[in-house]
N, C-alpha and C positions, 0 to 999 in steps of 0.2 A: 504494500500500500504506500504509494509515494505521496509526498506532500509538496506544496508549492513553497519554494524558498522565499521567505519574506524577512524583513528586519525583526519581526516578532518571533519567528522561528529561531533565528540566531540568538535572540535574547533569551529564549527558553533554554537553549543549549548552555549558555553561560550560567543562567540561574540554577539549573539542575546540577551542573558541575560543582558549583559552590555549595549546594545543599548536600552533596555527597560528603564533602569535607566537614561541613557543620554537624552532620549526623555521626561523624566518627567512623565512617565506612571506608575511608581511604586514608593513606598517609604517604608522605614523600610524593612520588610521582604516580602512585597507584591509581587504578581506575580509568575508565574511558567510556565514551558514549558516542552513538552515531544515530543519525536520522536519515531515512531514505527519502530523497527528493526526486523530482521528475527526471526521467531519462536514466533511471537506475544508477543515479549518482548518490553519494553519501556526504552529508555534512557531519564532520567529526571533530573531536578535540585533538590537538597536537600532542605529541609525545614529549616527555621530559619537563612537564610543567605541573606544579601542584594544582589540584582542582580548585583550590581557593583563589588561585591567581589567573584562572582562565578568563580571557576577555575576548572581544570580537576578533582581535588580531591573532588569537591562538586557535581559531577555527579554520579548518581546511575543507575543500571539496575534493573528493576522490571518486574514482570508479570502483566497481566491486572487486577489482584486482589490486586495489591499493595505489594506483597511479594518481599522483597529485595533479588536479586540474586547476585549482585555485588555492593560493596561499603560499607563504614562504617557509613554513616550518615543516617538520617531518611527521608522517602519520605514526600512530602507535603500532607496535609489533603484533598485537592481538587482533588487528583489523580483520585478519583472515577468518577468525572465529565469528565475528559479526557477519561477514560476507557469507559464511556457511549457513547461518541462520536465515539470512535474507533469501538465499538461493533455495532453501528448503521450504520456505513459506512466503507466498506472495502477499499475504495479509499482514505481514510484519512491517511496521513503519518506523520502529526504533528499537535499538538494542542498548542495554546498559550493563556494564561490568564493574563490580566493586568487590571489596573485601570486608563486608560487615562481619564483626568478630565472631558471633555465635555460629552463624551459618558457615563461615569459612573454617572455623575450628572443627566443625563436624566433618567437613570434607577432608581436612588434614588427618583427623583421627580415624577416619573410616567409619564414623557413626552415621547410621542411616536416618534420613529425614523423610524417607518414603513410608510414612505412617499416617493413619487417619484417626485423629483424636479430637478434632474440632469440626463440627458440621459446617460452620461458615467458611472454614478454609477449604474444605472439600469442594464446596460449590464454587469458590473463587479460583482455586488453582489445581483442583483434582485431588486424587488420593495420595497426597504426599509429593515431595520433591525428589526427583532422581539425581544420582551423582554420575557425572561423566568420569570414567576411570582416568588415573594419572597417566598423562602422555607428555612427552617432551614438547616444548614450544615449537611452533612452526613445522609441524610434521603432518603428513596426511592423516595419521591416526587421530590427532586432535581435532582436525576439521571434520572427519567422519563422525566422531563421537558427538560433536555438537549438532551436526546436521541430522543425525538419526534421532536424537532426543528432541530437537526442535520440531519435528513433524508431529510430536504427540504431547509436548509440554510447553508452557510459557515461562517456565523457570527451571533452572538446573544448578546444582552445585558442581563446581569443577574441582576435582581432587587436587589439592595443593595450589589452587588458583582462584579461590573466591566463588562468586556467584554470577550467573548470567541470566538476565531477565529480558523478555521480549514483550512488545506492546504495539498496539495500533499507532500509538504516538508516544512521545517521550514521557508524558505525565503518567500514562498507564504503566509503562515499563518501570518508572520510579516507584509507583505505588506497589507494584508486585515485588520489587526489591525490599521495600519496607515491610511487606507482609511476610516474606520469607524469613527475614531476620527476626521479626517478632515471634513467628512460629518456632524458629530454631531455639530461641531463648526459652519459650514455654516448654518445649519438649526436653531441653537440657535440664531445666529445673525439675520437671516432673520425674525424670529418670533419677535425679539425685534424691528425690523425696520418696522413692520406693518403686517407681516404674510407671508405665503408661497403661491407661485403660482405653484400649483401642475400640473404635466403633465396630459394631457387628457388621459382617459382610453384607447382609441384607439392607442395613441402613445406609451403608456406603453406596450401594447400587442405586437406592432411591435418591440419594443426594447427587450422584453423578447424572441421573436422569434429569433432575431439576437443573443441573448445570448445562446439560445438552439443550433443554428447552429454552433456557435463558440465552443461548447463543454464546456461551463462554468457553466452549471447547476450542482448542487450537484449529485454526483454519475455518471456523464457522463463519458463514456469510453474515453481513450486517443487515439489519432491517427486520 
């Protein structure tokens, strides 16, 4: 789903970059975001800049292969993961990558977030959040892992590399990142308090049906 490049869209990219830093989901030069604009081009944040310091001059326009079409800075190395998601799903209009502590720690520890314990979460993001296995950066395996999960999920943990969320627009991708981190914190605390009380499979199926009817499944048509 492409969007028309406007000054407002560029402002949104700057705003959400700063919000990632304010929420404590990135440090140093961590994190990146992209927005699909017309012509299968991407508006992205440049590499090597703290998200709190992102401004209009730190935004680039690239193609899906990472070639810089506008801007003087360099694209981030994980752009290929964003492109893999865009290629897998035409309805994706924005991709967000960050390292929110609880969700990232789960990926590092090999702790599963693919659990169903909150009905609201199941309706919003499905029966838990899957984890893409640990792959070396810039390898075909990493791109394949993201592409395969993107066909069925709007959020995923990246083992050793934080969280990736997809949305029709940047705000939706941001809210999904917020929800994943909140869910990861709840699940972590519940496990420390004695364990999880997972929803019954029959209840999960009813919630997933409600999700389908609401058009919240990956690739669901709007309207």
